Z-matrix of the N, CA and C atoms (Angstrom, degrees):
N
C 1 1.461
C 2 1.534 1 109.46
N 3 1.317 2 116.80 1 133.18
C 4 1.452 3 121.35 2 -179.41
C 5 1.522 4 110.29 3 -66.67
N 6 1.346 5 115.36 4 142.15
C 7 1.450 6 119.55 5 179.12
C 8 1.519 7 110.65 6 -72.61
N 9 1.314 8 116.53 7 143.20
C 10 1.450 9 121.40 8 178.19
C 11 1.522 10 110.03 9 -72.26
N 12 1.348 11 116.90 10 129.72
C 13 1.457 12 121.77 11 -178.45
C 14 1.517 13 110.81 12 -102.82
N 15 1.315 14 115.55 13 143.99
C 16 1.461 15 120.06 14 172.83
C 17 1.531 16 108.10 15 -68.51
N 18 1.325 17 118.83 16 129.02
C 19 1.470 18 120.07 17 -177.99
C 20 1.518 19 113.92 18 -67.46
N 21 1.334 20 117.68 19 -18.56
C 22 1.452 21 120.64 20 -178.17
C 23 1.529 22 112.27 21 -89.07
N 24 1.335 23 117.43 22 -52.36
C 25 1.469 24 119.82 23 -175.73
C 26 1.518 25 113.27 24 -98.93
N 27 1.328 26 117.47 25 -7.59
C 28 1.463 27 123.26 26 178.34
C 29 1.523 28 112.39 27 61.92
N 30 1.309 29 117.28 28 27.33
C 31 1.457 30 122.97 29 173.80
C 32 1.527 31 108.93 30 -105.24
N 33 1.353 32 117.68 31 156.12
C 34 1.460 33 118.95 32 172.22
C 35 1.525 34 110.66 33 -56.00
N 36 1.323 35 116.64 34 147.28
C 37 1.453 36 120.41 35 -176.48
C 38 1.527 37 112.04 36 -55.44
N 39 1.330 38 117.46 37 -31.41
C 40 1.463 39 120.26 38 -178.37
C 41 1.522 40 112.85 39 -69.68
N 42 1.333 41 117.75 40 -22.27
C 43 1.463 42 121.34 41 179.78
C 44 1.535 43 111.00 42 -124.03
N 45 1.335 44 116.45 43 29.71
C 46 1.468 45 121.95 44 -179.38
C 47 1.527 46 110.61 45 -56.80
N 48 1.333 47 116.06 46 136.58
C 49 1.462 48 121.88 47 -177.35
C 50 1.525 49 113.84 48 -88.60
N 51 1.299 50 117.53 49 -12.45
C 52 1.468 51 120.71 50 -166.77
C 53 1.522 52 113.56 51 -58.72
N 54 1.329 53 117.36 52 -36.23
C 55 1.464 54 119.84 53 -178.65
C 56 1.525 55 111.75 54 -68.55
N 57 1.318 56 117.58 55 -19.70
C 58 1.469 57 121.13 56 -178.94
C 59 1.525 58 112.54 57 -89.42
N 60 1.309 59 118.55 58 -5.90
C 61 1.472 60 121.71 59 -175.92
C 62 1.530 61 110.59 60 -71.11
N 63 1.317 62 115.36 61 127.25
C 64 1.462 63 123.10 62 171.52
C 65 1.528 64 106.16 63 -127.69
N 66 1.314 65 117.38 64 113.02
C 67 1.459 66 121.18 65 -173.93
C 68 1.525 67 111.41 66 -75.02
N 69 1.325 68 115.04 67 133.16
C 70 1.467 69 121.66 68 178.59
C 71 1.522 70 109.52 69 -112.76
N 72 1.315 71 116.86 70 136.98
C 73 1.463 72 121.43 71 172.00
C 74 1.529 73 107.96 72 -85.26
N 75 1.320 74 116.69 73 135.25
C 76 1.464 75 118.96 74 -176.85
C 77 1.513 76 109.91 75 -154.47
N 78 1.327 77 115.83 76 152.78
C 79 1.459 78 122.01 77 178.66
C 80 1.523 79 111.97 78 -94.18
N 81 1.309 80 116.65 79 -38.07
C 82 1.469 81 121.51 80 -178.38
C 83 1.534 82 109.13 81 -72.95
N 84 1.319 83 116.98 82 126.03
C 85 1.465 84 119.81 83 173.19
C 86 1.530 85 109.48 84 -73.80
N 87 1.329 86 115.84 85 148.97
C 88 1.459 87 120.64 86 -178.65
C 89 1.527 88 109.03 87 -125.95
N 90 1.327 89 115.91 88 120.83
C 91 1.462 90 122.60 89 175.37
C 92 1.528 91 107.69 90 -106.30
N 93 1.329 92 116.70 91 112.69
C 94 1.457 93 122.43 92 -178.14
C 95 1.522 94 108.72 93 -97.01
N 96 1.322 95 116.87 94 118.44
C 97 1.464 96 122.07 95 175.77
C 98 1.523 97 107.59 96 -102.66
N 99 1.315 98 115.72 97 108.14
C 100 1.462 99 121.96 98 -173.70
C 101 1.520 100 110.88 99 -97.42
N 102 1.336 101 116.45 100 130.69
C 103 1.462 102 120.30 101 174.14
C 104 1.527 103 108.80 102 -65.42
N 105 1.345 104 118.73 103 140.88
C 106 1.471 105 120.50 104 -177.14
C 107 1.521 106 114.24 105 -55.01
N 108 1.326 107 118.25 106 -32.73
C 109 1.465 108 120.24 107 -178.93
C 110 1.523 109 112.56 108 -72.92
N 111 1.323 110 116.87 109 -11.88
C 112 1.463 111 120.72 110 176.80
C 113 1.531 112 112.53 111 -89.36
N 114 1.328 113 116.28 112 -11.43
C 115 1.464 114 120.37 113 -170.81
C 116 1.530 115 112.71 114 -58.81
N 117 1.335 116 117.29 115 -37.76
C 118 1.458 117 120.80 116 -178.36
C 119 1.530 118 111.46 117 -114.81
N 120 1.322 119 115.83 118 24.60
C 121 1.458 120 121.18 119 179.82
C 122 1.533 121 108.88 120 -81.57
N 123 1.334 122 116.67 121 111.58
C 124 1.462 123 121.01 122 -175.34
C 125 1.519 124 112.82 123 -63.64
N 126 1.338 125 116.94 124 -25.34
C 127 1.460 126 120.13 125 -177.32
C 128 1.530 127 112.72 126 -90.30
N 129 1.327 128 117.62 127 -2.40
C 130 1.453 129 120.82 128 -177.15
C 131 1.519 130 112.33 129 -73.48
N 132 1.345 131 115.70 130 154.72
C 133 1.466 132 121.10 131 -178.01
C 134 1.523 133 113.68 132 -113.20
N 135 1.332 134 118.44 133 -3.35
C 136 1.470 135 120.16 134 -173.41
C 137 1.518 136 112.20 135 -65.79
N 138 1.318 137 117.47 136 -40.25
C 139 1.470 138 118.53 137 -178.91
C 140 1.529 139 110.56 138 -67.88
N 141 1.322 140 116.61 139 -39.11
C 142 1.466 141 119.42 140 175.24
C 143 1.521 142 110.08 141 -61.70
N 144 1.327 143 117.11 142 -42.74
C 145 1.462 144 121.08 143 176.75
C 146 1.520 145 110.82 144 -56.71
N 147 1.317 146 116.66 145 -47.35
C 148 1.472 147 121.59 146 179.55
C 149 1.523 148 111.28 147 -59.49
N 150 1.327 149 117.22 148 -39.98
C 151 1.456 150 120.93 149 -178.94
C 152 1.532 151 112.11 150 -70.81
N 153 1.325 152 116.81 151 -24.59
C 154 1.462 153 120.95 152 179.77
C 155 1.527 154 113.22 153 -84.25
N 156 1.333 155 116.75 154 -20.31
C 157 1.460 156 120.99 155 -175.08
C 158 1.522 157 110.71 156 -110.22
N 159 1.329 158 118.47 157 105.91
C 160 1.477 159 120.13 158 179.30
C 161 1.525 160 112.70 159 -59.47
N 162 1.326 161 117.07 160 -33.41
C 163 1.460 162 121.07 161 -179.91
C 164 1.513 163 112.13 162 -94.22
N 165 1.324 164 116.29 163 53.52
C 166 1.467 165 120.47 164 179.75
C 167 1.516 166 110.43 165 -137.92
N 168 1.311 167 114.60 166 158.45
C 169 1.465 168 122.03 167 172.59
C 170 1.524 169 108.20 168 -135.80
N 171 1.326 170 115.82 169 150.01
C 172 1.459 171 121.55 170 -179.34
C 173 1.524 172 108.92 171 -125.16
N 174 1.337 173 116.39 172 125.74
C 175 1.459 174 122.70 173 -178.39
C 176 1.526 175 108.24 174 -127.81
N 177 1.328 176 117.04 175 132.90
C 178 1.464 177 121.77 176 -178.45
C 179 1.524 178 109.99 177 -99.34
N 180 1.325 179 117.10 178 134.10
C 181 1.464 180 120.86 179 177.27
C 182 1.516 181 110.63 180 163.96
N 183 1.323 182 116.16 181 158.61
C 184 1.465 183 121.02 182 177.11
C 185 1.529 184 110.22 183 -107.81
N 186 1.319 185 117.30 184 -63.41
C 187 1.458 186 122.14 185 176.18
C 188 1.518 187 108.24 186 -108.57
N 189 1.314 188 116.39 187 117.54
C 190 1.455 189 121.69 188 -174.60
C 191 1.528 190 111.04 189 -99.96
N 192 1.321 191 115.88 190 149.21
C 193 1.456 192 120.58 191 169.98
C 194 1.527 193 108.50 192 -57.69
N 195 1.312 194 117.04 193 134.71
C 196 1.459 195 121.45 194 -173.53
C 197 1.527 196 112.77 195 -57.06
N 198 1.324 197 116.58 196 -46.40
C 199 1.460 198 119.74 197 -178.10
C 200 1.521 199 111.26 198 -68.97
N 201 1.334 200 116.35 199 -39.11
C 202 1.465 201 119.95 200 -179.94
C 203 1.529 202 110.52 201 -65.38
N 204 1.336 203 116.46 202 -41.47
C 205 1.458 204 119.49 203 179.63
C 206 1.528 205 110.81 204 -67.33
N 207 1.318 206 116.61 205 -39.79
C 208 1.464 207 119.66 206 178.09
C 209 1.524 208 110.71 207 -59.22
N 210 1.328 209 116.87 208 -38.85
C 211 1.468 210 120.09 209 177.34
C 212 1.525 211 111.05 210 -66.10
N 213 1.336 212 116.38 211 -43.21
C 214 1.463 213 119.92 212 178.93
C 215 1.522 214 111.53 213 -58.00
N 216 1.315 215 116.29 214 -39.81
C 217 1.456 216 120.67 215 -175.56
C 218 1.527 217 112.35 216 -73.89
N 219 1.324 218 117.13 217 -29.81
C 220 1.467 219 119.69 218 -170.16
C 221 1.521 220 115.15 219 -116.59
N 222 1.329 221 118.98 220 -17.18
C 223 1.462 222 119.63 221 -172.56
C 224 1.528 223 111.60 222 -65.12
N 225 1.337 224 117.48 223 144.27
C 226 1.470 225 120.28 224 178.18
C 227 1.528 226 111.07 225 -70.91
N 228 1.315 227 115.86 226 141.54
C 229 1.461 228 121.36 227 177.48
C 230 1.525 229 111.89 228 -98.37
N 231 1.335 230 116.69 229 -15.48
C 232 1.462 231 120.17 230 -178.36
C 233 1.527 232 108.86 231 -157.41
N 234 1.322 233 116.26 232 179.81
C 235 1.460 234 120.59 233 -177.99
C 236 1.524 235 111.81 234 -64.83
N 237 1.330 236 116.67 235 -35.52
C 238 1.467 237 119.00 236 -179.89
C 239 1.524 238 110.65 237 -62.82
N 240 1.334 239 117.10 238 -35.95
C 241 1.472 240 120.59 239 178.47
C 242 1.520 241 111.13 240 -65.89
N 243 1.316 242 116.29 241 -31.09
C 244 1.469 243 119.21 242 179.09
C 245 1.523 244 110.67 243 -70.82
N 246 1.323 245 116.09 244 -32.48
C 247 1.450 246 119.96 245 178.28
C 248 1.526 247 111.62 246 -76.98
N 249 1.332 248 116.29 247 -38.48
C 250 1.467 249 121.45 248 -179.54
C 251 1.517 250 108.02 249 -137.62
N 252 1.330 251 118.32 250 94.45
C 253 1.468 252 121.58 251 -175.60
C 254 1.527 253 112.72 252 -55.06
N 255 1.304 254 114.98 253 146.18
C 256 1.456 255 121.49 254 179.46
C 257 1.524 256 111.54 255 -72.11
N 258 1.321 257 115.29 256 150.93
C 259 1.457 258 122.75 257 174.07
C 260 1.528 259 107.00 258 -103.23
N 261 1.302 260 116.74 259 120.58
C 262 1.467 261 121.29 260 -171.22
C 263 1.515 262 111.35 261 -99.06
N 264 1.322 263 116.40 262 131.81
C 265 1.458 264 122.07 263 176.90
C 266 1.521 265 109.35 264 -135.68
N 267 1.322 266 115.86 265 158.59
C 268 1.454 267 122.76 266 -173.91
C 269 1.522 268 110.31 267 -110.01
N 270 1.327 269 116.34 268 129.90
C 271 1.462 270 121.25 269 173.37
C 272 1.521 271 108.29 270 -80.52
N 273 1.337 272 115.40 271 104.01
C 274 1.471 273 119.69 272 -175.74
C 275 1.524 274 108.97 273 -167.85
N 276 1.339 275 117.94 274 148.33
C 277 1.468 276 120.59 275 178.65
C 278 1.523 277 111.73 276 -66.82
N 279 1.321 278 117.80 277 166.09
C 280 1.466 279 121.30 278 176.66
C 281 1.526 280 111.50 279 -61.73
N 282 1.320 281 116.02 280 151.45
C 283 1.464 282 121.61 281 177.87
C 284 1.525 283 110.01 282 -74.51
N 285 1.324 284 115.83 283 133.44
C 286 1.462 285 120.07 284 177.31
C 287 1.525 286 109.96 285 -83.68
N 288 1.320 287 115.81 286 164.07
C 289 1.464 288 120.74 287 -175.76
C 290 1.522 289 112.69 288 -63.74
N 291 1.345 290 117.21 289 -27.10
C 292 1.466 291 119.61 290 -177.08
C 293 1.524 292 113.12 291 -94.47
N 294 1.322 293 117.65 292 8.08
C 295 1.466 294 120.75 293 -179.95
C 296 1.528 295 110.09 294 -71.68
N 297 1.369 296 117.94 295 141.76
C 298 1.466 297 120.96 296 -179.08
C 299 1.525 298 112.91 297 -84.08
N 300 1.319 299 116.57 298 32.81
C 301 1.466 300 119.82 299 177.56
C 302 1.526 301 107.56 300 -145.06
N 303 1.309 302 117.20 301 155.99
C 304 1.466 303 119.86 302 -177.02
C 305 1.517 304 111.99 303 -69.53
N 306 1.318 305 115.27 304 158.35
C 307 1.454 306 120.16 305 175.14
C 308 1.523 307 109.39 306 -65.93
N 309 1.326 308 117.76 307 144.33
C 310 1.460 309 120.11 308 -178.88
C 311 1.525 310 111.59 309 -74.57
N 312 1.319 311 116.94 310 162.95
C 313 1.467 312 118.91 311 174.47
C 314 1.524 313 109.75 312 -68.18
N 315 1.334 314 116.87 313 154.01
C 316 1.471 315 119.02 314 178.88
C 317 1.525 316 110.97 315 -66.61
N 318 1.320 317 115.74 316 152.35
C 319 1.462 318 121.47 317 176.83
C 320 1.524 319 108.75 318 -78.30
N 321 1.323 320 118.50 319 116.57
C 322 1.465 321 119.89 320 179.65
C 323 1.526 322 111.29 321 -59.80
N 324 1.324 323 119.37 322 125.62
C 325 1.469 324 121.58 323 -176.43
C 326 1.523 325 113.35 324 -56.21
N 327 1.324 326 117.07 325 -34.04
C 328 1.453 327 119.95 326 -177.86
C 329 1.523 328 113.93 327 -65.69
N 330 1.323 329 116.96 328 -22.45
C 331 1.462 330 119.84 329 -179.26
C 332 1.525 331 111.40 330 -61.77
N 333 1.322 332 117.05 331 -38.85
C 334 1.457 333 120.86 332 -173.64
C 335 1.527 334 112.23 333 -69.75
N 336 1.323 335 116.69 334 -15.92
C 337 1.462 336 120.22 335 179.46
C 338 1.520 337 112.22 336 -79.49
N 339 1.329 338 117.69 337 -9.52
C 340 1.473 339 121.00 338 -177.26
C 341 1.528 340 109.81 339 -133.60
N 342 1.341 341 118.17 340 74.99
C 343 1.467 342 120.33 341 -178.79
C 344 1.525 343 113.78 342 -60.50
N 345 1.324 344 116.01 343 -25.59
C 346 1.465 345 119.45 344 179.32
C 347 1.523 346 112.40 345 -68.91
N 348 1.335 347 117.36 346 -8.58
C 349 1.461 348 122.06 347 178.13
C 350 1.527 349 112.40 348 -103.09
N 351 1.335 350 117.69 349 1.06
C 352 1.457 351 120.50 350 -172.06
C 353 1.527 352 112.94 351 -97.86
N 354 1.328 353 115.20 352 149.28
C 355 1.467 354 123.24 353 169.21
C 356 1.532 355 106.78 354 -128.10
N 357 1.308 356 115.94 355 117.40
C 358 1.461 357 122.38 356 -177.01
C 359 1.521 358 110.29 357 -97.36
N 360 1.329 359 116.24 358 124.01
C 361 1.465 360 121.51 359 177.67
C 362 1.524 361 108.61 360 -95.33
N 363 1.330 362 116.09 361 128.34
C 364 1.463 363 122.58 362 -178.66
C 365 1.521 364 108.67 363 -120.77
N 366 1.312 365 117.30 364 127.46
C 367 1.464 366 122.14 365 177.51
C 368 1.519 367 108.76 366 -92.94
N 369 1.330 368 116.59 367 124.18
C 370 1.460 369 121.25 368 -178.57
C 371 1.524 370 109.58 369 -105.33
N 372 1.321 371 115.81 370 112.00
C 373 1.458 372 120.55 371 179.67
C 374 1.510 373 108.82 372 171.35
N 375 1.303 374 117.16 373 171.60
C 376 1.453 375 119.98 374 173.20
C 377 1.525 376 109.36 375 -63.20
N 378 1.316 377 115.93 376 169.52
C 379 1.467 378 120.20 377 178.13
C 380 1.522 379 110.90 378 -53.88
N 381 1.316 380 117.00 379 -47.04
C 382 1.469 381 120.38 380 -177.89
C 383 1.524 382 111.20 381 -65.44
N 384 1.331 383 116.78 382 -43.24
C 385 1.466 384 120.19 383 -177.97
C 386 1.524 385 111.29 384 -66.45
N 387 1.302 386 117.11 385 -45.94
C 388 1.460 387 119.46 386 -177.05
C 389 1.526 388 111.33 387 -69.12
N 390 1.324 389 116.62 388 -33.09
C 391 1.463 390 119.61 389 176.32
C 392 1.530 391 110.43 390 -63.78
N 393 1.335 392 116.46 391 -40.37
C 394 1.459 393 119.28 392 177.37
C 395 1.524 394 111.19 393 -66.30
N 396 1.340 395 117.05 394 -37.16
C 397 1.462 396 120.54 395 176.81
C 398 1.526 397 110.20 396 -59.76
N 399 1.318 398 117.15 397 -40.55
C 400 1.456 399 120.50 398 178.77
C 401 1.521 400 110.88 399 -68.06
N 402 1.321 401 117.25 400 -46.64
C 403 1.458 402 121.51 401 -174.82
C 404 1.521 403 112.98 402 -68.26
N 405 1.316 404 118.83 403 -25.87
C 406 1.470 405 121.13 404 -176.74
C 407 1.527 406 112.76 405 -99.59
N 408 1.325 407 118.13 406 4.13
C 409 1.460 408 120.96 407 179.64
C 410 1.526 409 109.80 408 -128.70
N 411 1.332 410 117.99 409 95.36
C 412 1.468 411 121.33 410 -177.26
C 413 1.532 412 113.58 411 -56.32
N 414 1.324 413 116.84 412 -31.54
C 415 1.466 414 118.69 413 -179.40
C 416 1.526 415 111.43 414 -64.56
N 417 1.322 416 117.53 415 -31.28
C 418 1.465 417 120.75 416 176.23
C 419 1.526 418 110.39 417 -72.89
N 420 1.321 419 116.76 418 -38.07
C 421 1.464 420 120.94 419 179.29
C 422 1.530 421 111.47 420 -62.60
N 423 1.330 422 116.29 421 -27.94
C 424 1.464 423 121.00 422 -175.61
C 425 1.521 424 113.33 423 -83.77
N 426 1.342 425 117.57 424 -1.41
C 427 1.461 426 120.54 425 -177.96
C 428 1.530 427 110.99 426 -86.64
N 429 1.328 428 117.40 427 141.65
C 430 1.472 429 119.05 428 167.70
C 431 1.522 430 109.34 429 -60.70
N 432 1.322 431 116.54 430 152.27
C 433 1.460 432 119.54 431 -174.99
C 434 1.523 433 112.94 432 -115.59
N 435 1.318 434 112.32 433 150.70
C 436 1.457 435 120.89 434 171.35
C 437 1.516 436 107.79 435 -112.61
N 438 1.322 437 117.57 436 121.88
C 439 1.463 438 122.21 437 174.06
C 440 1.521 439 108.18 438 -105.04
N 441 1.309 440 116.61 439 142.48
C 442 1.452 441 120.17 440 -178.03
C 443 1.523 442 111.14 441 -73.85
N 444 1.314 443 114.56 442 147.86
C 445 1.459 444 121.78 443 177.95
C 446 1.529 445 109.26 444 -107.60
N 447 1.319 446 117.01 445 142.94
C 448 1.467 447 122.80 446 173.72
C 449 1.534 448 111.24 447 51.50
N 450 1.314 449 115.43 448 56.47
C 451 1.459 450 120.57 449 -177.78
C 452 1.524 451 109.78 450 -73.41
N 453 1.335 452 116.11 451 124.02
C 454 1.455 453 120.93 452 178.09
C 455 1.514 454 110.87 453 -90.24
N 456 1.329 455 115.62 454 178.34
C 457 1.457 456 120.52 455 178.28
C 458 1.514 457 110.60 456 -70.99
N 459 1.305 458 115.26 457 149.62
C 460 1.461 459 121.29 458 -179.11
C 461 1.523 460 111.19 459 -80.75
N 462 1.324 461 115.31 460 151.76
C 463 1.455 462 120.66 461 171.72
C 464 1.505 463 112.00 462 -102.24
N 465 1.338 464 116.24 463 11.42
C 466 1.467 465 122.04 464 -174.69
C 467 1.517 466 108.89 465 -97.06
N 468 1.330 467 116.40 466 102.50
C 469 1.464 468 120.13 467 -168.26
C 470 1.513 469 114.73 468 -105.94
N 471 1.319 470 118.33 469 11.23
C 472 1.465 471 118.43 470 -172.14
C 473 1.523 472 113.56 471 -108.95
N 474 1.349 473 117.43 472 1.96
C 475 1.457 474 120.72 473 171.92
C 476 1.517 475 108.64 474 -135.56
N 477 1.305 476 116.79 475 149.62
C 478 1.457 477 121.90 476 -171.28
C 479 1.526 478 112.50 477 -73.72
N 480 1.323 479 116.18 478 135.08
C 481 1.461 480 122.16 479 174.56
C 482 1.524 481 109.38 480 -117.36
N 483 1.335 482 116.11 481 151.24
C 484 1.459 483 120.61 482 177.31
C 485 1.522 484 111.19 483 -83.78
N 486 1.332 485 117.17 484 -19.42
C 487 1.456 486 120.91 485 -179.10
C 488 1.518 487 109.13 486 -153.66
N 489 1.361 488 118.51 487 154.20
C 490 1.462 489 120.95 488 -176.69
C 491 1.515 490 114.49 489 -61.04
N 492 1.351 491 118.19 490 -26.08
C 493 1.450 492 120.43 491 -176.55
C 494 1.529 493 113.12 492 -87.39
N 495 1.312 494 118.57 493 4.29
C 496 1.460 495 120.49 494 175.18
C 497 1.527 496 108.49 495 -85.70
N 498 1.310 497 115.88 496 129.36
C 499 1.452 498 122.14 497 -171.56
C 500 1.517 499 111.86 498 -112.24
N 501 1.314 500 115.52 499 162.75
C 502 1.456 501 120.08 500 170.23
C 503 1.526 502 108.59 501 -69.06
N 504 1.320 503 116.36 502 165.76
C 505 1.468 504 120.69 503 179.56
C 506 1.518 505 111.00 504 -59.55
N 507 1.323 506 117.35 505 -41.69
C 508 1.464 507 120.18 506 179.72
C 509 1.524 508 110.75 507 -65.22
N 510 1.324 509 117.41 508 -45.38
C 511 1.461 510 120.29 509 -179.41
C 512 1.525 511 111.58 510 -63.39
N 513 1.324 512 116.77 511 -43.12
C 514 1.459 513 120.74 512 179.89
C 515 1.521 514 111.28 513 -62.03
N 516 1.324 515 116.18 514 -42.26
C 517 1.464 516 119.99 515 -179.39
C 518 1.518 517 110.89 516 -68.94
N 519 1.316 518 117.39 517 -37.86
C 520 1.463 519 119.92 518 176.14
C 521 1.522 520 110.49 519 -59.19
N 522 1.327 521 117.31 520 -46.81
C 523 1.460 522 119.93 521 179.83
C 524 1.521 523 111.43 522 -64.55
N 525 1.335 524 116.98 523 -38.22
C 526 1.468 525 119.80 524 179.18
C 527 1.527 526 110.88 525 -64.81
N 528 1.326 527 117.08 526 -43.34
C 529 1.465 528 119.85 527 -179.82
C 530 1.525 529 110.79 528 -67.05
N 531 1.323 530 117.36 529 -37.15
C 532 1.464 531 119.44 530 176.63
C 533 1.523 532 111.00 531 -66.15
N 534 1.311 533 116.20 532 -31.98
C 535 1.464 534 121.04 533 177.31
C 536 1.525 535 110.60 534 -70.58
N 537 1.329 536 116.91 535 -37.94
C 538 1.465 537 121.68 536 -177.73
C 539 1.528 538 112.58 537 -84.30
N 540 1.334 539 116.98 538 -28.48
C 541 1.466 540 122.31 539 179.70
C 542 1.530 541 108.86 540 -127.42
N 543 1.324 542 118.50 541 69.02
C 544 1.466 543 121.03 542 -171.36
C 545 1.528 544 114.68 543 -62.70
N 546 1.318 545 118.52 544 -23.73
C 547 1.465 546 120.47 545 -178.98
C 548 1.526 547 112.99 546 -91.16
N 549 1.311 548 117.29 547 -1.69
C 550 1.462 549 121.32 548 -175.11
C 551 1.532 550 110.22 549 -88.23
N 552 1.315 551 117.08 550 98.89
C 553 1.459 552 121.47 551 -178.47
C 554 1.524 553 112.38 552 -72.98
N 555 1.322 554 117.72 553 -18.08
C 556 1.461 555 120.83 554 -178.62
C 557 1.521 556 112.37 555 -65.32
N 558 1.327 557 117.46 556 -23.53
C 559 1.464 558 120.67 557 -178.58
C 560 1.529 559 111.25 558 -63.58
N 561 1.325 560 117.00 559 -21.63
C 562 1.464 561 120.64 560 176.97
C 563 1.527 562 111.60 561 -60.51
N 564 1.323 563 117.51 562 -17.38
C 565 1.469 564 120.39 563 177.13
C 566 1.520 565 111.49 564 -59.67
N 567 1.336 566 116.72 565 -28.86
C 568 1.460 567 119.73 566 178.08
C 569 1.531 568 110.86 567 -65.77
N 570 1.314 569 116.90 568 -35.78
C 571 1.456 570 119.99 569 175.76
C 572 1.512 571 111.47 570 -64.80
N 573 1.336 572 116.06 571 -38.88
C 574 1.463 573 119.98 572 176.81
C 575 1.523 574 110.98 573 -64.94
N 576 1.321 575 116.34 574 -38.32
C 577 1.465 576 120.19 575 177.63
C 578 1.522 577 110.77 576 -63.95
N 579 1.343 578 116.64 577 -40.31
C 580 1.462 579 120.39 578 179.49
C 581 1.519 580 110.80 579 -64.72
N 582 1.329 581 116.98 580 -41.50
C 583 1.459 582 120.13 581 178.14
C 584 1.523 583 111.00 582 -63.75
N 585 1.331 584 116.56 583 -40.87
C 586 1.462 585 120.11 584 178.72
C 587 1.524 586 111.30 585 -65.54
N 588 1.332 587 115.78 586 -38.50
C 589 1.463 588 120.29 587 178.29
C 590 1.520 589 110.70 588 -64.48
N 591 1.323 590 117.31 589 -45.01
C 592 1.454 591 120.85 590 178.99
C 593 1.517 592 111.32 591 -63.08
N 594 1.332 593 116.42 592 -40.08
C 595 1.465 594 119.44 593 178.02
C 596 1.527 595 110.73 594 -62.65
N 597 1.336 596 115.57 595 -38.30
C 598 1.472 597 120.34 596 178.82
C 599 1.519 598 111.56 597 -64.08
N 600 1.345 599 116.17 598 -32.77
C 601 1.450 600 120.32 599 -176.69
C 602 1.536 601 113.89 600 -77.55
N 603 1.318 602 116.83 601 -10.53
C 604 1.470 603 119.49 602 -176.81
C 605 1.517 604 112.59 603 -52.96
N 606 1.329 605 116.14 604 -38.56
C 607 1.462 606 119.44 605 -176.03
C 608 1.526 607 113.11 606 -81.44
N 609 1.351 608 116.74 607 -7.04
C 610 1.463 609 120.03 608 -175.38
C 611 1.525 610 113.53 609 -110.90
N 612 1.359 611 117.73 610 -33.58
C 613 1.456 612 120.29 611 -171.77
C 614 1.530 613 110.18 612 -128.55
N 615 1.329 614 118.74 613 121.70
C 616 1.464 615 121.62 614 179.72
C 617 1.522 616 113.09 615 -53.99
N 618 1.336 617 117.07 616 -38.19
C 619 1.464 618 119.74 617 -179.58
C 620 1.518 619 111.13 618 -63.04
N 621 1.325 620 116.48 619 -36.15
C 622 1.459 621 119.84 620 179.47
C 623 1.519 622 110.59 621 -68.62
N 624 1.329 623 117.73 622 -39.18
C 625 1.464 624 120.71 623 178.40
C 626 1.521 625 109.75 624 -61.59
N 627 1.323 626 115.98 625 -42.03
C 628 1.466 627 120.17 626 178.97
C 629 1.515 628 111.28 627 -65.23
N 630 1.329 629 116.52 628 -40.19
C 631 1.462 630 120.57 629 -177.51
C 632 1.518 631 111.80 630 -63.70
N 633 1.324 632 117.27 631 -34.46
C 634 1.447 633 120.16 632 -177.50
C 635 1.525 634 111.91 633 -67.99
N 636 1.333 635 117.93 634 -16.38
C 637 1.453 636 121.87 635 179.87
C 638 1.517 637 112.12 636 -91.17
N 639 1.348 638 116.41 637 -5.84
C 640 1.459 639 121.05 638 -176.90
C 641 1.524 640 110.07 639 -103.16
N 642 1.353 641 117.93 640 166.89
C 643 1.462 642 119.88 641 175.58
C 644 1.521 643 110.83 642 -60.29
N 645 1.332 644 115.58 643 162.15
C 646 1.469 645 120.50 644 -175.40
C 647 1.511 646 111.84 645 -61.12
N 648 1.342 647 118.13 646 -33.82
C 649 1.455 648 120.42 647 -179.73
C 650 1.525 649 108.68 648 -113.44
N 651 1.324 650 115.55 649 114.61
C 652 1.450 651 121.78 650 -178.54
C 653 1.510 652 108.31 651 -152.38
N 654 1.287 653 116.68 652 168.94
C 655 1.460 654 120.45 653 178.64
C 656 1.507 655 108.95 654 -73.44
N 657 1.354 656 118.88 655 119.17
C 658 1.455 657 121.76 656 -172.97
C 659 1.516 658 112.48 657 -80.24
N 660 1.316 659 114.43 658 159.29
C 661 1.456 660 119.06 659 172.17
C 662 1.513 661 110.22 660 -80.95
N 663 1.347 662 115.47 661 -21.42
C 664 1.457 663 116.06 662 179.95
C 665 1.511 664 115.03 663 -167.75
N 666 1.316 665 117.18 664 151.85
C 667 1.450 666 125.87 665 168.66
C 668 1.518 667 109.66 666 -167.05
N 669 1.335 668 117.24 667 135.45
C 670 1.445 669 118.69 668 -169.40
C 671 1.514 670 117.36 669 -98.12
N 672 1.325 671 120.30 670 -12.77
C 673 1.447 672 119.69 671 -165.77
C 674 1.521 673 112.96 672 -87.85
N 675 1.332 674 119.23 673 113.73
C 676 1.454 675 121.04 674 -179.51
C 677 1.508 676 112.52 675 -73.40
N 678 1.348 677 117.26 676 -16.89
C 679 1.442 678 120.35 677 -179.40
C 680 1.519 679 111.15 678 -58.24
N 681 1.334 680 116.02 679 -23.31
C 682 1.444 681 120.03 680 -175.69
C 683 1.515 682 112.98 681 -79.08
N 684 1.290 683 117.78 682 -21.89
C 685 1.451 684 120.26 683 -173.12
C 686 1.516 685 111.26 684 -83.80
N 687 1.340 686 117.95 685 138.70
C 688 1.447 687 118.86 686 177.29
C 689 1.524 688 112.90 687 -69.26
N 690 1.312 689 117.54 688 -19.14
C 691 1.458 690 121.18 689 173.91
C 692 1.509 691 109.25 690 -147.61
N 693 1.348 692 118.41 691 148.84
C 694 1.452 693 120.82 692 -175.51
C 695 1.521 694 112.03 693 -64.07
N 696 1.359 695 114.30 694 155.45
C 697 1.447 696 119.63 695 175.74
C 698 1.518 697 109.03 696 -115.13
């Protein structure tokens, strides 16, 4: 018999995300590009992130049609966007010298002064998956990038990380939004959502039960999002 799914979060009722949702007010739009293998990943945080951010969209795919992706990156989401088009940037570390793609254009300094004009693209997947998403989509390579500053240790202990500073998609996006909107205290709601999600996982994943007994900031057993790292691993 098929498991009953929550109509809102599309998760089985036993792992429904809705109780963990904490809505954040934000100016920067967030476009989440989810790798197909993450779509039904019970430990993933991207769908929860999408549910917490009213100004976000979530699209599933690995290699996108060039014209379709260009529309996703630039199309207006509301009337205000039609009056003042959004400036799109990618949350991702700097390109290394051995990367099989060109270095991105520099981030224009003036963009950061107007967060209400920004659209942040977030790649949801493991380091390997998200790197392939970047390498196979030229439109993503052409975006200016935002790298996180002063990345702390992750509190996400239920998926494997290569280094303590690699964060979940939700954690990475929270830090990016705090970096882009430093006076916006509402973004802290994402941290509350992450804590609620981890608490929910206690009954499902041994690593999560262990994490709840440790301080909030500790070396994690895992985190998949490379966007959080200041340099690739």
